Biotite code that builds the C-alpha atoms (Angstrom):
import biotite.structure as struc

atoms = struc.array([
    struc.Atom([103.849, 122.960, 79.323], chain_id="A", res_id=1, res_name="MET", atom_name="CA", element="C"),
    struc.Atom([100.401, 124.463, 78.923], chain_id="A", res_id=2, res_name="ASN", atom_name="CA", element="C"),
    struc.Atom([99.305, 123.779, 75.337], chain_id="A", res_id=3, res_name="THR", atom_name="CA", element="C"),
    struc.Atom([96.061, 125.080, 73.859], chain_id="A", res_id=4, res_name="GLN", atom_name="CA", element="C"),
    struc.Atom([94.393, 124.144, 70.600], chain_id="A", res_id=5, res_name="PHE", atom_name="CA", element="C"),
    struc.Atom([92.000, 126.216, 68.540], chain_id="A", res_id=6, res_name="ILE", atom_name="CA", element="C"),
    struc.Atom([89.803, 125.123, 65.656], chain_id="A", res_id=7, res_name="SER", atom_name="CA", element="C"),
    struc.Atom([87.119, 127.261, 64.059], chain_id="A", res_id=8, res_name="ILE", atom_name="CA", element="C"),
    struc.Atom([84.452, 126.759, 61.415], chain_id="A", res_id=9, res_name="PRO", atom_name="CA", element="C"),
    struc.Atom([85.081, 129.041, 58.482], chain_id="A", res_id=10, res_name="PHE", atom_name="CA", element="C"),
    struc.Atom([82.141, 129.849, 56.256], chain_id="A", res_id=11, res_name="GLN", atom_name="CA", element="C"),
    struc.Atom([82.355, 133.493, 55.169], chain_id="A", res_id=12, res_name="PRO", atom_name="CA", element="C"),
    struc.Atom([79.583, 134.730, 52.856], chain_id="A", res_id=13, res_name="PRO", atom_name="CA", element="C"),
    struc.Atom([80.174, 134.318, 49.139], chain_id="A", res_id=14, res_name="LEU", atom_name="CA", element="C"),
    struc.Atom([80.112, 138.055, 48.411], chain_id="A", res_id=15, res_name="ALA", atom_name="CA", element="C"),
    struc.Atom([82.576, 138.797, 51.221], chain_id="A", res_id=16, res_name="GLU", atom_name="CA", element="C"),
    struc.Atom([84.877, 136.009, 50.020], chain_id="A", res_id=17, res_name="THR", atom_name="CA", element="C"),
    struc.Atom([84.874, 137.291, 46.454], chain_id="A", res_id=18, res_name="MET", atom_name="CA", element="C"),
    struc.Atom([85.758, 140.763, 47.694], chain_id="A", res_id=19, res_name="THR", atom_name="CA", element="C"),
    struc.Atom([88.565, 139.529, 49.948], chain_id="A", res_id=20, res_name="MET", atom_name="CA", element="C"),
    struc.Atom([90.020, 137.300, 47.233], chain_id="A", res_id=21, res_name="LEU", atom_name="CA", element="C"),
    struc.Atom([89.455, 139.938, 44.513], chain_id="A", res_id=22, res_name="LYS", atom_name="CA", element="C"),
    struc.Atom([87.435, 137.576, 42.333], chain_id="A", res_id=23, res_name="ILE", atom_name="CA", element="C"),
    struc.Atom([86.015, 139.157, 39.184], chain_id="A", res_id=24, res_name="ASP", atom_name="CA", element="C"),
    struc.Atom([82.185, 139.376, 39.589], chain_id="A", res_id=25, res_name="PRO", atom_name="CA", element="C"),
    struc.Atom([81.843, 137.895, 36.108], chain_id="A", res_id=26, res_name="GLU", atom_name="CA", element="C"),
    struc.Atom([83.438, 134.712, 37.481], chain_id="A", res_id=27, res_name="MET", atom_name="CA", element="C"),
    struc.Atom([80.888, 134.310, 40.283], chain_id="A", res_id=28, res_name="GLU", atom_name="CA", element="C"),
    struc.Atom([79.107, 131.259, 38.856], chain_id="A", res_id=29, res_name="ASP", atom_name="CA", element="C"),
    struc.Atom([82.374, 129.470, 38.180], chain_id="A", res_id=30, res_name="GLU", atom_name="CA", element="C"),
    struc.Atom([83.834, 130.426, 41.556], chain_id="A", res_id=31, res_name="PHE", atom_name="CA", element="C"),
    struc.Atom([80.701, 129.426, 43.467], chain_id="A", res_id=32, res_name="ARG", atom_name="CA", element="C"),
    struc.Atom([81.336, 125.692, 43.007], chain_id="A", res_id=33, res_name="ASP", atom_name="CA", element="C"),
    struc.Atom([84.853, 125.998, 44.391], chain_id="A", res_id=34, res_name="VAL", atom_name="CA", element="C"),
    struc.Atom([83.633, 128.242, 47.211], chain_id="A", res_id=35, res_name="TYR", atom_name="CA", element="C"),
    struc.Atom([81.042, 125.672, 48.290], chain_id="A", res_id=36, res_name="GLU", atom_name="CA", element="C"),
    struc.Atom([83.666, 122.952, 48.298], chain_id="A", res_id=37, res_name="GLU", atom_name="CA", element="C"),
    struc.Atom([85.890, 125.125, 50.457], chain_id="A", res_id=38, res_name="CYS", atom_name="CA", element="C"),
    struc.Atom([83.318, 126.014, 53.096], chain_id="A", res_id=39, res_name="ILE", atom_name="CA", element="C"),
    struc.Atom([82.185, 122.388, 53.313], chain_id="A", res_id=40, res_name="SER", atom_name="CA", element="C"),
    struc.Atom([85.609, 121.255, 54.557], chain_id="A", res_id=41, res_name="VAL", atom_name="CA", element="C"),
    struc.Atom([87.312, 124.371, 55.969], chain_id="A", res_id=42, res_name="ALA", atom_name="CA", element="C"),
    struc.Atom([88.546, 123.904, 59.521], chain_id="A", res_id=43, res_name="CYS", atom_name="CA", element="C"),
    struc.Atom([91.583, 126.123, 60.168], chain_id="A", res_id=44, res_name="PRO", atom_name="CA", element="C"),
    struc.Atom([93.536, 125.306, 63.320], chain_id="A", res_id=45, res_name="LYS", atom_name="CA", element="C"),
    struc.Atom([96.080, 126.735, 65.717], chain_id="A", res_id=46, res_name="ALA", atom_name="CA", element="C"),
    struc.Atom([98.189, 125.643, 68.655], chain_id="A", res_id=47, res_name="VAL", atom_name="CA", element="C"),
    struc.Atom([100.202, 127.615, 71.184], chain_id="A", res_id=48, res_name="PHE", atom_name="CA", element="C"),
    struc.Atom([101.925, 126.985, 74.492], chain_id="A", res_id=49, res_name="CYS", atom_name="CA", element="C"),
    struc.Atom([103.431, 128.919, 77.386], chain_id="A", res_id=50, res_name="LEU", atom_name="CA", element="C"),
    struc.Atom([107.174, 128.588, 78.064], chain_id="A", res_id=51, res_name="VAL", atom_name="CA", element="C"),
    struc.Atom([109.778, 130.429, 80.111], chain_id="A", res_id=52, res_name="SER", atom_name="CA", element="C"),
    struc.Atom([112.411, 132.776, 78.668], chain_id="A", res_id=53, res_name="VAL", atom_name="CA", element="C"),
    struc.Atom([115.824, 133.783, 79.958], chain_id="A", res_id=54, res_name="TYR", atom_name="CA", element="C"),
    struc.Atom([119.143, 135.002, 78.576], chain_id="A", res_id=55, res_name="GLN", atom_name="CA", element="C"),
    struc.Atom([122.377, 133.065, 78.891], chain_id="A", res_id=56, res_name="GLU", atom_name="CA", element="C"),
    struc.Atom([125.462, 134.707, 77.434], chain_id="A", res_id=57, res_name="GLN", atom_name="CA", element="C"),
    struc.Atom([124.559, 135.488, 73.798], chain_id="A", res_id=58, res_name="ASN", atom_name="CA", element="C"),
    struc.Atom([121.677, 133.031, 73.595], chain_id="A", res_id=59, res_name="GLN", atom_name="CA", element="C"),
    struc.Atom([117.977, 133.307, 74.344], chain_id="A", res_id=60, res_name="THR", atom_name="CA", element="C"),
    struc.Atom([116.664, 130.204, 76.079], chain_id="A", res_id=61, res_name="VAL", atom_name="CA", element="C"),
    struc.Atom([112.998, 129.587, 75.354], chain_id="A", res_id=62, res_name="ILE", atom_name="CA", element="C"),
    struc.Atom([111.599, 126.566, 77.094], chain_id="A", res_id=63, res_name="GLY", atom_name="CA", element="C"),
    struc.Atom([114.348, 124.002, 76.584], chain_id="A", res_id=64, res_name="GLU", atom_name="CA", element="C"),
    struc.Atom([115.552, 125.420, 73.269], chain_id="A", res_id=65, res_name="GLU", atom_name="CA", element="C"),
    struc.Atom([118.431, 127.820, 72.699], chain_id="A", res_id=66, res_name="ARG", atom_name="CA", element="C"),
    struc.Atom([118.316, 130.471, 69.979], chain_id="A", res_id=67, res_name="PHE", atom_name="CA", element="C"),
    struc.Atom([121.296, 132.410, 68.688], chain_id="A", res_id=68, res_name="LEU", atom_name="CA", element="C"),
    struc.Atom([119.604, 135.558, 67.390], chain_id="A", res_id=69, res_name="SER", atom_name="CA", element="C"),
    struc.Atom([120.726, 139.067, 68.178], chain_id="A", res_id=70, res_name="ARG", atom_name="CA", element="C"),
    struc.Atom([117.300, 140.479, 67.350], chain_id="A", res_id=71, res_name="ILE", atom_name="CA", element="C"),
    struc.Atom([115.640, 138.010, 69.681], chain_id="A", res_id=72, res_name="MET", atom_name="CA", element="C"),
    struc.Atom([118.178, 138.722, 72.408], chain_id="A", res_id=73, res_name="GLN", atom_name="CA", element="C"),
    struc.Atom([117.448, 142.455, 72.257], chain_id="A", res_id=74, res_name="VAL", atom_name="CA", element="C"),
    struc.Atom([113.682, 142.044, 71.890], chain_id="A", res_id=75, res_name="ASN", atom_name="CA", element="C"),
    struc.Atom([113.353, 139.578, 74.764], chain_id="A", res_id=76, res_name="MET", atom_name="CA", element="C"),
    struc.Atom([115.946, 140.892, 77.200], chain_id="A", res_id=77, res_name="GLN", atom_name="CA", element="C"),
    struc.Atom([113.201, 141.830, 79.687], chain_id="A", res_id=78, res_name="LYS", atom_name="CA", element="C"),
    struc.Atom([110.808, 139.009, 78.782], chain_id="A", res_id=79, res_name="VAL", atom_name="CA", element="C"),
    struc.Atom([110.154, 136.135, 81.179], chain_id="A", res_id=80, res_name="GLY", atom_name="CA", element="C"),
    struc.Atom([107.639, 134.128, 79.175], chain_id="A", res_id=81, res_name="ARG", atom_name="CA", element="C"),
    struc.Atom([106.816, 133.509, 75.546], chain_id="A", res_id=82, res_name="ALA", atom_name="CA", element="C"),
    struc.Atom([104.277, 131.680, 73.434], chain_id="A", res_id=83, res_name="PHE", atom_name="CA", element="C"),
    struc.Atom([105.470, 129.437, 70.583], chain_id="A", res_id=84, res_name="PRO", atom_name="CA", element="C"),
    struc.Atom([102.607, 128.950, 68.145], chain_id="A", res_id=85, res_name="TYR", atom_name="CA", element="C"),
    struc.Atom([101.565, 127.605, 64.785], chain_id="A", res_id=86, res_name="ALA", atom_name="CA", element="C"),
    struc.Atom([98.481, 128.371, 62.725], chain_id="A", res_id=87, res_name="VAL", atom_name="CA", element="C"),
    struc.Atom([97.302, 126.516, 59.646], chain_id="A", res_id=88, res_name="SER", atom_name="CA", element="C"),
    struc.Atom([94.521, 126.483, 57.086], chain_id="A", res_id=89, res_name="CYS", atom_name="CA", element="C"),
    struc.Atom([94.101, 122.805, 57.976], chain_id="A", res_id=90, res_name="GLY", atom_name="CA", element="C"),
    struc.Atom([94.729, 119.570, 56.098], chain_id="A", res_id=91, res_name="ARG", atom_name="CA", element="C"),
    struc.Atom([91.196, 119.647, 54.717], chain_id="A", res_id=92, res_name="GLU", atom_name="CA", element="C"),
    struc.Atom([91.754, 122.705, 52.538], chain_id="A", res_id=93, res_name="LEU", atom_name="CA", element="C"),
    struc.Atom([95.293, 121.642, 51.707], chain_id="A", res_id=94, res_name="TYR", atom_name="CA", element="C"),
    struc.Atom([94.098, 118.279, 50.401], chain_id="A", res_id=95, res_name="GLU", atom_name="CA", element="C"),
    struc.Atom([91.303, 119.965, 48.456], chain_id="A", res_id=96, res_name="LEU", atom_name="CA", element="C"),
    struc.Atom([93.861, 122.224, 46.768], chain_id="A", res_id=97, res_name="ALA", atom_name="CA", element="C"),
    struc.Atom([96.082, 119.251, 45.993], chain_id="A", res_id=98, res_name="GLN", atom_name="CA", element="C"),
    struc.Atom([93.155, 117.486, 44.330], chain_id="A", res_id=99, res_name="SER", atom_name="CA", element="C"),
    struc.Atom([92.569, 120.311, 41.860], chain_id="A", res_id=100, res_name="LYS", atom_name="CA", element="C"),
    struc.Atom([93.968, 119.832, 38.357], chain_id="A", res_id=101, res_name="THR", atom_name="CA", element="C"),
    struc.Atom([92.646, 123.118, 37.010], chain_id="A", res_id=102, res_name="ASP", atom_name="CA", element="C"),
    struc.Atom([95.252, 125.833, 37.816], chain_id="A", res_id=103, res_name="PRO", atom_name="CA", element="C"),
    struc.Atom([92.646, 128.537, 38.375], chain_id="A", res_id=104, res_name="LEU", atom_name="CA", element="C"),
    struc.Atom([90.570, 126.417, 40.736], chain_id="A", res_id=105, res_name="GLU", atom_name="CA", element="C"),
    struc.Atom([93.660, 125.422, 42.674], chain_id="A", res_id=106, res_name="ARG", atom_name="CA", element="C"),
    struc.Atom([94.686, 129.064, 42.964], chain_id="A", res_id=107, res_name="TRP", atom_name="CA", element="C"),
    struc.Atom([91.226, 129.917, 44.280], chain_id="A", res_id=108, res_name="TRP", atom_name="CA", element="C"),
    struc.Atom([91.466, 127.208, 46.940], chain_id="A", res_id=109, res_name="VAL", atom_name="CA", element="C"),
    struc.Atom([94.946, 128.425, 47.887], chain_id="A", res_id=110, res_name="ASP", atom_name="CA", element="C"),
    struc.Atom([93.639, 131.988, 48.256], chain_id="A", res_id=111, res_name="CYS", atom_name="CA", element="C"),
    struc.Atom([90.717, 130.773, 50.360], chain_id="A", res_id=112, res_name="PHE", atom_name="CA", element="C"),
    struc.Atom([93.169, 128.775, 52.489], chain_id="A", res_id=113, res_name="SER", atom_name="CA", element="C"),
    struc.Atom([95.196, 131.909, 53.177], chain_id="A", res_id=114, res_name="GLN", atom_name="CA", element="C"),
    struc.Atom([92.000, 133.706, 54.145], chain_id="A", res_id=115, res_name="TYR", atom_name="CA", element="C"),
    struc.Atom([91.104, 130.859, 56.525], chain_id="A", res_id=116, res_name="ALA", atom_name="CA", element="C"),
    struc.Atom([94.566, 130.838, 58.077], chain_id="A", res_id=117, res_name="MET", atom_name="CA", element="C"),
    struc.Atom([94.331, 134.544, 58.831], chain_id="A", res_id=118, res_name="ARG", atom_name="CA", element="C"),
    struc.Atom([90.948, 134.003, 60.482], chain_id="A", res_id=119, res_name="ALA", atom_name="CA", element="C"),
    struc.Atom([92.235, 131.364, 62.887], chain_id="A", res_id=120, res_name="VAL", atom_name="CA", element="C"),
    struc.Atom([95.337, 133.460, 63.568], chain_id="A", res_id=121, res_name="ASP", atom_name="CA", element="C"),
    struc.Atom([93.067, 136.311, 64.636], chain_id="A", res_id=122, res_name="LYS", atom_name="CA", element="C"),
    struc.Atom([91.108, 133.971, 66.906], chain_id="A", res_id=123, res_name="GLU", atom_name="CA", element="C"),
    struc.Atom([94.309, 132.564, 68.403], chain_id="A", res_id=124, res_name="MET", atom_name="CA", element="C"),
    struc.Atom([95.507, 136.090, 69.168], chain_id="A", res_id=125, res_name="THR", atom_name="CA", element="C"),
    struc.Atom([92.220, 136.834, 70.930], chain_id="A", res_id=126, res_name="ARG", atom_name="CA", element="C"),
    struc.Atom([92.347, 133.643, 73.018], chain_id="A", res_id=127, res_name="VAL", atom_name="CA", element="C"),
    struc.Atom([96.021, 134.111, 73.874], chain_id="A", res_id=128, res_name="LEU", atom_name="CA", element="C"),
    struc.Atom([95.532, 137.731, 74.889], chain_id="A", res_id=129, res_name="THR", atom_name="CA", element="C"),
    struc.Atom([92.476, 137.010, 77.030], chain_id="A", res_id=130, res_name="GLU", atom_name="CA", element="C"),
    struc.Atom([93.854, 133.846, 78.638], chain_id="A", res_id=131, res_name="THR", atom_name="CA", element="C"),
    struc.Atom([97.096, 135.446, 79.775], chain_id="A", res_id=132, res_name="TYR", atom_name="CA", element="C"),
    struc.Atom([95.814, 139.023, 80.082], chain_id="A", res_id=133, res_name="ARG", atom_name="CA", element="C"),
    struc.Atom([98.448, 140.305, 77.725], chain_id="A", res_id=134, res_name="LEU", atom_name="CA", element="C"),
    struc.Atom([99.045, 143.873, 76.709], chain_id="A", res_id=135, res_name="GLY", atom_name="CA", element="C"),
    struc.Atom([100.860, 144.687, 73.491], chain_id="A", res_id=136, res_name="HIS", atom_name="CA", element="C"),
    struc.Atom([102.539, 141.695, 71.881], chain_id="A", res_id=137, res_name="THR", atom_name="CA", element="C"),
    struc.Atom([105.081, 141.176, 69.120], chain_id="A", res_id=138, res_name="ALA", atom_name="CA", element="C"),
    struc.Atom([106.110, 138.120, 67.125], chain_id="A", res_id=139, res_name="ARG", atom_name="CA", element="C"),
    struc.Atom([109.225, 136.622, 65.619], chain_id="A", res_id=140, res_name="MET", atom_name="CA", element="C"),
    struc.Atom([108.909, 134.076, 62.814], chain_id="A", res_id=141, res_name="ASN", atom_name="CA", element="C"),
    struc.Atom([111.586, 131.625, 61.627], chain_id="A", res_id=142, res_name="PRO", atom_name="CA", element="C"),
    struc.Atom([112.729, 132.475, 58.134], chain_id="A", res_id=143, res_name="GLY", atom_name="CA", element="C"),
    struc.Atom([111.451, 136.033, 58.204], chain_id="A", res_id=144, res_name="SER", atom_name="CA", element="C"),
    struc.Atom([114.972, 137.457, 58.644], chain_id="A", res_id=145, res_name="LEU", atom_name="CA", element="C"),
    struc.Atom([118.505, 136.074, 58.189], chain_id="A", res_id=146, res_name="PRO", atom_name="CA", element="C"),
    struc.Atom([119.154, 136.577, 61.921], chain_id="A", res_id=147, res_name="ASP", atom_name="CA", element="C"),
    struc.Atom([116.339, 134.103, 62.719], chain_id="A", res_id=148, res_name="PHE", atom_name="CA", element="C"),
    struc.Atom([116.656, 131.536, 59.899], chain_id="A", res_id=149, res_name="PRO", atom_name="CA", element="C"),
    struc.Atom([114.062, 129.046, 58.772], chain_id="A", res_id=150, res_name="ILE", atom_name="CA", element="C"),
    struc.Atom([116.096, 126.216, 60.320], chain_id="A", res_id=151, res_name="THR", atom_name="CA", element="C"),
    struc.Atom([114.804, 127.480, 63.680], chain_id="A", res_id=152, res_name="CYS", atom_name="CA", element="C"),
    struc.Atom([111.525, 125.841, 62.716], chain_id="A", res_id=153, res_name="GLN", atom_name="CA", element="C"),
    struc.Atom([112.915, 122.584, 64.100], chain_id="A", res_id=154, res_name="ARG", atom_name="CA", element="C"),
    struc.Atom([113.391, 124.052, 67.576], chain_id="A", res_id=155, res_name="ALA", atom_name="CA", element="C"),
    struc.Atom([109.998, 125.732, 67.457], chain_id="A", res_id=156, res_name="LEU", atom_name="CA", element="C"),
    struc.Atom([108.280, 122.459, 66.540], chain_id="A", res_id=157, res_name="PHE", atom_name="CA", element="C"),
    struc.Atom([110.066, 120.764, 69.432], chain_id="A", res_id=158, res_name="ARG", atom_name="CA", element="C"),
    struc.Atom([108.695, 123.441, 71.766], chain_id="A", res_id=159, res_name="LEU", atom_name="CA", element="C"),
    struc.Atom([105.192, 122.598, 70.565], chain_id="A", res_id=160, res_name="LEU", atom_name="CA", element="C"),
    struc.Atom([105.720, 118.911, 71.292], chain_id="A", res_id=161, res_name="GLY", atom_name="CA", element="C"),
    struc.Atom([103.098, 116.912, 69.407], chain_id="A", res_id=162, res_name="ASP", atom_name="CA", element="C"),
    struc.Atom([100.942, 120.029, 69.096], chain_id="A", res_id=163, res_name="GLY", atom_name="CA", element="C"),
    struc.Atom([101.894, 120.743, 65.498], chain_id="A", res_id=164, res_name="ALA", atom_name="CA", element="C"),
    struc.Atom([101.125, 117.181, 64.424], chain_id="A", res_id=165, res_name="ALA", atom_name="CA", element="C"),
    struc.Atom([97.775, 117.313, 66.196], chain_id="A", res_id=166, res_name="LYS", atom_name="CA", element="C"),
    struc.Atom([96.661, 120.208, 63.984], chain_id="A", res_id=167, res_name="ILE", atom_name="CA", element="C"),
    struc.Atom([97.905, 118.416, 60.869], chain_id="A", res_id=168, res_name="GLY", atom_name="CA", element="C"),
    struc.Atom([101.200, 120.237, 60.446], chain_id="A", res_id=169, res_name="LEU", atom_name="CA", element="C"),
    struc.Atom([104.396, 118.601, 59.279], chain_id="A", res_id=170, res_name="GLU", atom_name="CA", element="C"),
    struc.Atom([107.882, 119.952, 58.712], chain_id="A", res_id=171, res_name="LEU", atom_name="CA", element="C"),
    struc.Atom([109.760, 119.013, 55.560], chain_id="A", res_id=172, res_name="THR", atom_name="CA", element="C"),
    struc.Atom([113.496, 118.302, 55.406], chain_id="A", res_id=173, res_name="SER", atom_name="CA", element="C"),
    struc.Atom([114.000, 121.891, 54.214], chain_id="A", res_id=174, res_name="THR", atom_name="CA", element="C"),
    struc.Atom([111.982, 123.266, 57.160], chain_id="A", res_id=175, res_name="CYS", atom_name="CA", element="C"),
    struc.Atom([108.955, 124.265, 55.091], chain_id="A", res_id=176, res_name="LEU", atom_name="CA", element="C"),
    struc.Atom([105.565, 123.549, 56.599], chain_id="A", res_id=177, res_name="MET", atom_name="CA", element="C"),
    struc.Atom([102.770, 121.498, 55.128], chain_id="A", res_id=178, res_name="LEU", atom_name="CA", element="C"),
    struc.Atom([100.053, 122.637, 54.599], chain_id="A", res_id=179, res_name="PRO", atom_name="CA", element="C"),
    struc.Atom([101.719, 125.534, 52.811], chain_id="A", res_id=180, res_name="TYR", atom_name="CA", element="C"),
    struc.Atom([99.237, 128.076, 54.153], chain_id="A", res_id=181, res_name="LYS", atom_name="CA", element="C"),
    struc.Atom([100.648, 127.934, 57.660], chain_id="A", res_id=182, res_name="SER", atom_name="CA", element="C"),
    struc.Atom([102.636, 130.273, 59.885], chain_id="A", res_id=183, res_name="VAL", atom_name="CA", element="C"),
    struc.Atom([104.680, 129.586, 62.989], chain_id="A", res_id=184, res_name="SER", atom_name="CA", element="C"),
    struc.Atom([106.425, 131.880, 65.396], chain_id="A", res_id=185, res_name="GLY", atom_name="CA", element="C"),
    struc.Atom([107.059, 133.007, 68.938], chain_id="A", res_id=186, res_name="ILE", atom_name="CA", element="C"),
    struc.Atom([104.810, 135.648, 70.469], chain_id="A", res_id=187, res_name="ALA", atom_name="CA", element="C"),
    struc.Atom([105.789, 137.664, 73.526], chain_id="A", res_id=188, res_name="TYR", atom_name="CA", element="C"),
    struc.Atom([104.507, 140.613, 75.525], chain_id="A", res_id=189, res_name="GLU", atom_name="CA", element="C"),
    struc.Atom([106.411, 143.865, 75.136], chain_id="A", res_id=190, res_name="THR", atom_name="CA", element="C"),
    struc.Atom([105.994, 147.607, 75.258], chain_id="A", res_id=191, res_name="ASP", atom_name="CA", element="C"),
    struc.Atom([108.198, 148.014, 72.189], chain_id="A", res_id=192, res_name="ALA", atom_name="CA", element="C"),
    struc.Atom([106.855, 148.286, 68.661], chain_id="A", res_id=193, res_name="ILE", atom_name="CA", element="C"),
    struc.Atom([108.381, 145.537, 66.565], chain_id="A", res_id=194, res_name="TYR", atom_name="CA", element="C"),
    struc.Atom([107.550, 143.927, 63.237], chain_id="A", res_id=195, res_name="GLU", atom_name="CA", element="C"),
    struc.Atom([109.878, 141.683, 61.252], chain_id="A", res_id=196, res_name="ASN", atom_name="CA", element="C"),
    struc.Atom([109.050, 143.883, 58.255], chain_id="A", res_id=197, res_name="CYS", atom_name="CA", element="C"),
    struc.Atom([110.834, 146.818, 59.864], chain_id="A", res_id=198, res_name="MET", atom_name="CA", element="C"),
    struc.Atom([114.136, 145.006, 59.228], chain_id="A", res_id=199, res_name="LEU", atom_name="CA", element="C"),
    struc.Atom([113.277, 143.525, 55.832], chain_id="A", res_id=200, res_name="CYS", atom_name="CA", element="C"),
    struc.Atom([114.211, 145.495, 52.674], chain_id="A", res_id=201, res_name="PRO", atom_name="CA", element="C"),
    struc.Atom([112.114, 143.370, 50.307], chain_id="A", res_id=202, res_name="ARG", atom_name="CA", element="C"),
    struc.Atom([110.146, 145.628, 47.995], chain_id="A", res_id=203, res_name="GLU", atom_name="CA", element="C"),
    struc.Atom([106.531, 145.186, 46.885], chain_id="A", res_id=204, res_name="ASN", atom_name="CA", element="C"),
    struc.Atom([105.803, 142.584, 49.561], chain_id="A", res_id=205, res_name="CYS", atom_name="CA", element="C"),
    struc.Atom([102.036, 141.863, 49.639], chain_id="A", res_id=206, res_name="PRO", atom_name="CA", element="C"),
    struc.Atom([102.095, 140.935, 53.333], chain_id="A", res_id=207, res_name="THR", atom_name="CA", element="C"),
    struc.Atom([104.181, 143.860, 54.602], chain_id="A", res_id=208, res_name="ARG", atom_name="CA", element="C"),
    struc.Atom([102.943, 145.028, 58.011], chain_id="A", res_id=209, res_name="ARG", atom_name="CA", element="C"),
    struc.Atom([105.282, 147.967, 58.602], chain_id="A", res_id=210, res_name="ALA", atom_name="CA", element="C"),
    struc.Atom([107.659, 150.161, 56.559], chain_id="A", res_id=211, res_name="PRO", atom_name="CA", element="C"),
    struc.Atom([111.285, 149.150, 56.254], chain_id="A", res_id=212, res_name="TYR", atom_name="CA", element="C"),
    struc.Atom([113.551, 151.064, 58.637], chain_id="A", res_id=213, res_name="ASP", atom_name="CA", element="C"),
    struc.Atom([117.009, 151.040, 57.067], chain_id="A", res_id=214, res_name="ALA", atom_name="CA", element="C"),
    struc.Atom([118.724, 152.400, 60.180], chain_id="A", res_id=215, res_name="ALA", atom_name="CA", element="C"),
    struc.Atom([117.050, 150.111, 62.704], chain_id="A", res_id=216, res_name="MET", atom_name="CA", element="C"),
    struc.Atom([119.240, 147.054, 62.083], chain_id="A", res_id=217, res_name="GLY", atom_name="CA", element="C"),
    struc.Atom([122.488, 148.779, 62.889], chain_id="A", res_id=218, res_name="SER", atom_name="CA", element="C"),
    struc.Atom([121.232, 151.306, 65.442], chain_id="A", res_id=219, res_name="ALA", atom_name="CA", element="C"),
    struc.Atom([119.070, 149.025, 67.586], chain_id="A", res_id=220, res_name="THR", atom_name="CA", element="C"),
    struc.Atom([120.487, 145.567, 66.935], chain_id="A", res_id=221, res_name="TYR", atom_name="CA", element="C"),
    struc.Atom([124.034, 146.304, 65.732], chain_id="A", res_id=222, res_name="HIS", atom_name="CA", element="C"),
    struc.Atom([123.596, 143.887, 62.843], chain_id="A", res_id=223, res_name="LEU", atom_name="CA", element="C"),
    struc.Atom([126.085, 143.500, 60.024], chain_id="A", res_id=224, res_name="SER", atom_name="CA", element="C"),
    struc.Atom([125.590, 141.849, 56.646], chain_id="A", res_id=225, res_name="ASP", atom_name="CA", element="C"),
    struc.Atom([127.456, 138.762, 57.866], chain_id="A", res_id=226, res_name="ALA", atom_name="CA", element="C"),
    struc.Atom([125.237, 138.148, 60.891], chain_id="A", res_id=227, res_name="ASP", atom_name="CA", element="C"),
    struc.Atom([122.657, 136.163, 58.962], chain_id="A", res_id=228, res_name="GLY", atom_name="CA", element="C"),
    struc.Atom([125.229, 133.682, 57.659], chain_id="A", res_id=229, res_name="GLU", atom_name="CA", element="C"),
    struc.Atom([126.760, 133.094, 61.101], chain_id="A", res_id=230, res_name="SER", atom_name="CA", element="C"),
    struc.Atom([123.369, 132.416, 62.687], chain_id="A", res_id=231, res_name="ARG", atom_name="CA", element="C"),
    struc.Atom([122.317, 130.104, 59.866], chain_id="A", res_id=232, res_name="GLU", atom_name="CA", element="C"),
    struc.Atom([125.443, 128.046, 60.543], chain_id="A", res_id=233, res_name="THR", atom_name="CA", element="C"),
    struc.Atom([125.008, 128.076, 64.320], chain_id="A", res_id=234, res_name="ALA", atom_name="CA", element="C"),
    struc.Atom([121.373, 126.945, 64.517], chain_id="A", res_id=235, res_name="GLN", atom_name="CA", element="C"),
])
């Protein structure tokens, strides 16, 4: 298994940070102290690896793990390799947030952590694309849809070996990740346009990447309302 690690310094300018986090300019002096704490420790991290993919009956076999997901089966039916990954704001920012007793300051650190996580995710995408000369890619993320439940985090972490631990990630008994500002998933090369959001009806989602397509679930994936429950039980 070819595992790669990424770690970047993250020190965006104060003005840019305030704009991205939508901080009121009148709060600049108060925010500055928190900002300086953040940039002094910020070290967002990522890990990804290359594994094989093949279909066996109604399961998608990725590396040595089997996934019972109809969406994955359709999306990866012509895929021969995939890239399990995890990105995180890093333990440094997480521990800084945990140390804050003032709710506003803690919220600021959490927002900065999200900003840092997105930065390392962008860098990971660049490295992954250049290393493997990928064209268009798509991602599937455990917990994003009932068909690919959050319990699949366990299999994904196994695919990463000790990679997740090496970037400071841990999985709780309920399959949530610590630090909280972390994302995991499986990336793969495809000509098709796919976003988890296209199958998610949640309204007013701040991280929505594509409009909800009400017909896509039944037309493309032949999903029924009961599919999510059956996959949750099977994983």
